[in-house]
C-alpha positions as CSV (number, residue, x, y, z in Angstrom):
1,M,7.2,-58.8,102.4
2,T,8.9,-60.4,99.5
3,T,6.8,-62.0,96.8
4,L,8.1,-64.8,94.7
5,P,7.5,-64.7,90.9
6,S,4.7,-66.9,89.7
7,P,5.9,-70.2,88.3
8,E,5.6,-70.7,84.6
9,P,2.7,-72.9,83.6
10,H,3.6,-76.4,82.5
11,P,3.6,-76.5,78.7
12,I,1.1,-79.4,78.7
13,T,-1.4,-77.7,80.9
14,N,-0.9,-74.2,79.5
15,P,-3.7,-73.4,77.1
16,R,-1.6,-70.6,75.5
17,T,0.7,-71.7,72.7
18,V,2.3,-70.1,69.6
19,Y,0.6,-70.5,66.2
20,S,2.2,-68.9,63.2
21,G,4.3,-66.7,65.4
22,V,1.3,-65.4,67.3
23,A,0.3,-66.4,70.9
24,T,-2.9,-68.4,70.9
25,E,-5.3,-69.8,73.5
26,Q,-7.1,-73.1,73.3
27,I,-10.8,-73.1,73.7
28,A,-13.4,-75.8,74.0
29,V,-16.3,-75.9,71.5
30,R,-19.3,-78.2,71.6
31,L,-20.7,-79.2,68.2
32,P,-23.8,-81.1,67.3
33,E,-23.1,-84.6,65.9
34,E,-24.2,-83.7,62.4
35,L,-21.8,-80.8,62.2
36,L,-19.0,-82.9,63.6
37,V,-19.5,-85.5,60.9
38,E,-19.3,-82.8,58.3
39,L,-16.2,-81.3,59.9
40,D,-14.5,-84.7,60.0
41,D,-15.4,-85.2,56.4
42,L,-13.6,-82.0,55.4
43,V,-10.5,-83.2,57.3
44,S,-10.6,-86.7,55.9
45,R,-10.8,-85.3,52.3
46,G,-7.8,-83.1,53.0
47,V,-9.7,-79.8,52.8
48,Y,-8.3,-78.9,56.2
49,E,-5.4,-80.6,58.0
50,S,-7.2,-80.8,61.3
51,R,-10.5,-80.0,63.1
52,A,-8.7,-77.1,64.7
53,A,-7.6,-75.7,61.3
54,A,-11.2,-76.0,59.9
55,V,-12.7,-74.3,63.0
56,R,-10.0,-71.6,62.8
57,A,-10.8,-71.0,59.1
58,G,-14.5,-70.7,59.9
59,I,-13.9,-68.2,62.6
60,E,-11.6,-66.2,60.3
61,A,-14.3,-66.2,57.6
62,V,-16.9,-65.0,60.1
63,M,-14.6,-62.2,61.2
64,E,-13.9,-61.1,57.6
65,L,-17.7,-61.0,56.9
66,E,-18.1,-58.8,60.0
67,R,-15.4,-56.5,58.9
68,R,-17.0,-56.1,55.5
69,R,-20.4,-55.6,57.1
70,Q,-19.0,-52.8,59.2
71,T,-17.3,-51.2,56.2
72,D,-20.6,-51.4,54.2
73,Q,-22.5,-49.9,57.1
74,A,-20.0,-47.0,57.4
75,M,-20.4,-46.3,53.6
76,I,-24.2,-46.3,53.9
77,E,-24.0,-43.9,56.8
78,G,-21.6,-41.7,54.9
79,Y,-24.0,-41.5,51.9
80,R,-26.9,-40.7,54.3
81,R,-25.0,-37.8,55.8
82,T,-23.7,-36.6,52.4
83,P,-25.9,-37.9,49.6
84,A,-24.5,-38.2,46.1
85,T,-25.2,-35.4,43.7
86,R,-27.1,-35.8,40.5
87,A,-23.9,-35.6,38.5
88,E,-22.2,-38.3,40.7
89,R,-25.2,-40.6,40.3
90,E,-25.2,-40.1,36.5
91,A,-21.5,-40.8,36.4
92,A,-21.9,-44.0,38.4
93,I,-24.7,-45.2,36.1
94,G,-22.5,-44.4,33.0
95,S,-19.6,-46.3,34.5
96,L,-21.8,-49.3,35.3
97,R,-23.1,-49.3,31.7
98,D,-19.6,-49.2,30.3
99,A,-18.5,-52.1,32.6
100,I,-21.4,-54.2,31.5
101,L,-20.7,-53.5,27.8
102,E,-17.1,-54.7,28.3
103,E,-18.2,-58.1,29.7
104,P,-17.3,-60.9,27.3
105,W,-20.8,-62.6,27.5
């Protein structure tokens, strides 16, 4: 039995598009009215060019925070497995003191 290739989705109904050279997919998001008013204010003041750009920036910020949280957690676990020596702790405190003394305040 011969199968025919699937037809390409019509560009208007296809939720996948290309954004900055990367394939993207459109999603629907429901927002409370208060949040939508704030979002529209950001767009009207030119902080973001569109609602989509603002939502995308928010998601990117959340993802960056999660990456940093994971890195922090990995460092904590590393120090739990192999605690710093007394000499390492003293060197860290000394470095911190030097950095504070160099501050222009």
